[in-house]
C-alpha positions as CSV (number, residue, x, y, z in Angstrom):
1,M,0.0,-0.1,0.1
2,R,1.4,2.9,-1.4
3,I,0.1,6.9,1.1
4,L,0.4,10.1,-1.3
5,S,0.9,13.0,-0.6
6,K,-1.7,16.5,-1.2
7,R,1.0,17.4,-4.4
8,Q,1.1,13.5,-5.5
9,V,-3.0,13.4,-5.6
10,K,-2.8,17.2,-7.2
11,E,-0.8,16.0,-10.2
12,L,-2.3,13.2,-10.3
13,V,-6.1,14.2,-10.5
14,L,-5.2,18.0,-11.7
15,Y,-7.7,19.9,-9.3
16,S,-6.6,22.2,-6.9
17,P,-6.0,21.3,-3.7
18,Q,-9.4,23.9,-2.1
19,H,-11.7,21.5,-5.4
20,I,-10.1,18.1,-3.8
21,A,-11.0,18.8,0.0
22,R,-14.7,20.0,-1.5
23,L,-15.0,16.8,-3.1
24,E,-13.7,15.3,-0.7
25,K,-16.0,17.0,1.4
26,A,-19.1,15.6,-0.9
27,G,-18.5,12.7,-0.1
28,L,-17.4,12.5,-4.5
29,F,-13.7,11.6,-3.6
30,P,-12.1,9.2,-1.2
31,K,-11.1,10.1,2.3
32,R,-7.7,11.2,3.3
33,V,-5.9,9.7,6.5
34,Q,-4.0,11.6,9.3
35,L,-0.7,10.5,9.0
36,G,0.0,13.1,12.2
37,P,-0.8,16.0,13.9
38,C,0.4,18.6,10.3
39,R,-0.1,15.7,8.0
40,V,-2.3,14.2,5.6
41,G,-2.7,11.7,2.9
42,W,-4.1,9.1,-0.5
43,V,-4.5,5.1,0.1
44,E,-2.6,5.8,-3.6
45,D,-5.1,2.6,-4.9
46,E,-9.3,4.2,-4.3
47,V,-7.4,7.4,-5.8
48,L,-6.2,4.8,-8.6
49,E,-10.2,3.2,-8.6
50,W,-11.4,6.8,-8.9
51,L,-10.0,7.5,-11.2
52,R,-10.6,4.5,-13.3
53,V,-14.8,5.1,-12.3
54,R,-14.3,8.2,-14.5
55,L,-12.1,6.8,-16.8
56,E,-14.4,4.1,-18.3
57,G,-17.5,6.5,-17.0
58,R,-16.5,8.8,-20.7
59,D,-18.1,8.0,-24.4
């Protein structure tokens, strides 16, 4: 299992951190993992699955 940083997620999905946070709050993006008091990350497999679903949904 690999944990992605905020920068890595931003580069992978091409959304701003603010937009990622909005999607996450709405339940439309994988939830972050609290790694420490000032550090968060996302499970890579969950983010890749989120992307895969979007790719399958295109025409």
